[in-house]
Residue, then its C-alpha position, 0 to 999 in steps of 0.5 A: l111183845g106178844l105179837l109180831h106178824t111177819p109175812v113174806a111178800k113174794a115178787q117177781t124179782p129177786s126180791g121180797e118183802i117182810a112187812g106186819t103188824v105188832r101187837d101186845s098179849t091183849d092184842a092192841v098194835m104198838v106203836g114206835v118199835e124199833i124192827t130190825v131185819v139181818n139177812r143171815s148170809t150176808g149180816v147187812s141189816r135194815a131198821a125200822r119202827t112201827n106206824e100209828v097202825g102199828f105196822y112195819s115195813f121192808p119192801t125190796l129186801p133181796a131174796g135169803t133167808y133173815e132173822v127179824n126182831a122187835q124191841q121196845s122199852g118194857f118189853r122183852r125182845a122178840s127174835f125169828s128166825n130163819i124168815a124165808v124172803t123168795a122170789l117168783s121165777 
C-alpha cells in the first residue's frame, strides 16, 4: 500500500473520527482494502473496507490513541501508530 491518509477529526463529545483515502504508489484509489483501528489502551478494535473511491471512516471513536492497519492481498501491510483521537472541551 503506497499511502494511507488518516486525518483525525475533533468533536464536541468525548469521541472523534478516523477517516481517510487509501491510494497506491501511482496515486490510484484502492477499493476493498481492509482497515482496522485498535484502541491502544482498551484493545478494542473495529474493521471496515474502503469503498469504491478508496474512502473509509470510523465515526464516534472514543477519545484515545489508536493504531491503524491497512491490508490487501498482493500489497505490503501498512501500519500507523499513535493516532490521537481527541475531543474538544
